[in-house]
N, C-alpha and C positions, 0 to 999 in steps of 0.2 A: 588353220582353216580346215574344216572337214568337208570333203566333197560329197554332195548328195547323189547317191546312185539311184537312177530311175529304173533301169533294167540292165541285166547282165546275163550273157550266156557265153558259150565257148568262142563265139565269133566277135561279138561286140560288147562294148561298155557304153551305156547311155547315161549321161550325168546331167545335172542342172548346174550351169555355169553362173557364178555370181556376176553381178553388174561390175563394170570397170575392171575386168580381169582379162588379160591376154590369153588366147588359146595356147599359143606357143610363141617363143621369141624368134624374130627373124634371124637368119644366119648372120654371124658377126655382130649381133646386137650388143650395144654398149651397156644396156641396162639389165643384163641377165642377173647381175648380183643385186640390183636394187629391188626387183619385184619377182615374185614367184608366178610362173605361168600355170595354167590349168594342167598341162601335161606334166610339169614338174611336181605339182601337188599330188597328182594321181600316182606318180612314180614313188614319191615319198611315203604316201599313205598305203598304197596297195602293192608296191614293189613290182609294178608291171609297166612296160612301155606300150603306149597306145598311139594310134595314127588317126588324125582327123579325117572324117569322110566328107564333111562340108564345112562351110565357114560360119562363124558367128562373131559379129562385131565386138570389140572390147566393151563398148558402152551398152550392149544388149545382154540382158540376163536370159537364162532359160536353157532349153533342151538342146543337147548336141550329141551326135553319134560318133563314136570312136571305135576303130577296128583294133582287134587284138593282134592281128598279123598284117603285115604290109600287103600281102597278096589278097586279103579280103576286101581291101578298100575299093577296088574297081567294080566289084560285083554290086556293092551298095551305091556307088556313084552312078552306075547305069540306071538305077531306079530314079535318081534325081533328074538325070538327063532325059529319061522317058516320061517325066512328070508322073511317076507312079508312087511318089511319096507326097502326101498332103501335109504341108507345113502350116500351122495356125499360129499366128502372132497376135498379141494384144497390145494396144497402145492407149495412152491418155493424151488427148490432143486439145489444142486451143479452139474455142468456139463450139457451136452446135453443128456437127458434121452431118452430111446427108444420110438418109436412112440406108441407102446403098449406092455404091458407085464403082465403076470400073475405071481405073486410072491407067492409061497406056502411053504416057509421054516417055520418050527415050531417056535413058540415063547414061551418064558418062561411065565408061568402063575403066579398068585399071590404067589403060592408056588414056590419059585425061583428054586427049583431043578427039577421041572417037566416041560418039553416042551410039548406044545399042538399044534395040527394042526391049521394052520392059512392060510388064503387066501386073497390076495388083488389084484384087477385089476387096473392097472395103464394105463393112457392114457396121452400123452404129448400134451399140447394145444399150447404152444408157447416157443420159445427159444431166447436167446440173448447172444452176445459175447461183453464183455466190454474191453476197452483198459485200464483196471486197473490191474496192476500186483498183483497176489497172489502167494506166493512161492509154488512151484518152477517155476511157469509160468509167462510169460510177459503179459498175458491177463487172463480174467476170464470168465467162461461160466455158464449160469444158464437156468433153464427150469421151466415153469409153468405146473404143472401136476394136473390131476383129479384122485382121488383115491376112489375106490369103495371097501370098506371092506366087504367080504363075511362071515367073522367071527368077533368076538368082543373081541380079546385078549388085555390084558393090553399093552399099548405102541405099539400096532401092526403096525400102519402105520409108526411110527418113526423107529422101528426096521427094517421093510421091506425096507424102503427107503435107510437106511444105508447098508442093505444086498446087494443091487445091486449097491453100490458105488455112490449113488446119495442122500446123506443125506440132510435132511431139513435144510434150513438156519435158524440160530437162535436156533437150538436145542442144549441145554447145555450138554446133556448126550450122544447122539448118533451122534451129528453133527461134523462139521469140524471147529475147533477153528479159523484157519486163515481166512476162508471165513466169519465166524460170525463177526470177528473183522472188516473186510473190510466193511461189511454192516453198522456196527455201525459208523465207521469213515467217510464213504462216503455218507451215506443216513440217518444217525441218527436212524437206525432201530436196536433195541436191542431184539425185541420180536421174538418168534418162528413163522415161516410162515407155520402154519397148521390151516386151517379154516374149520369148519363143515358148509358147505354152504346150504345143501338142504336135506329135508326129504320128501319122497313120500310114502303114505300109504292110505289104506281105514280105516276110523274111525270105531273102533269096536262097537261103540254105535249108531252113526248116519248113518253109511254106506256111508258117504260122502267121495269122493276121494279128498285127500289133497296133494298139492305140496307146501311145506312151505320153504321159503328162508330167510336166514340171510345175510344182506349186509356185505361186507368186511370192516374191520377196516381201519382207515385213512392211516396207513403206506402202506397197500396193494394198495390202490387207487393211492398214490404217486408213487409207483413203476410201476403200470400199465401205468401211463403217461410217466414216465422216460424211460421205455423200449418199449413204443409204443405197449403194449399188450392190447388186448380187454378184457374187464371185463366179465368173463363167467357167471356172475349172472345178467347181464343187460338184 
């Protein structure tokens, strides 16, 4: 696997992570030998050790910032904490979602018993109705959405999409099994349709204003053509 580099300077490496790939193995992980993590791939291909600045789910594809030195991490993390980095995600969801919506229901943190405040801004970019039956209906409806997380809770976007009854297609945990199967059978798409498309921020070291974009994976591009949707990252 060749890692797609979006941006690189002396401080950071910004890459596009493929879907269904771990950023890094947990300590004492048993499956280190079974699958290569993103950090391992980068080390094998570029010969450098990098340090994640923020999280990206295994099931989510797209843009991730990695620091080239451990001491650079906190400087970039401060931007996330101060909400000075705008993260833009894209999702394909079940049903015709609202034109725009602020979802602010609390989300469970890593400590499963504690719910934390969370906020996501949703905007619908395109819709489609297919003459493909999915129980209990004779047709099926989907939307392309833009998701702007204002907080960074675990699985936040997946939980929030499900909360408003428009779960992400291909989400094995919070999604709709019948619609996931339909996408597999009709379009050969098994992966989850959540993509971290864009990061906008001012570089804390160079003061350069950056707008970094990660192109959509192939299955997204196939569906854009199939549904006559415009690619929002073009």
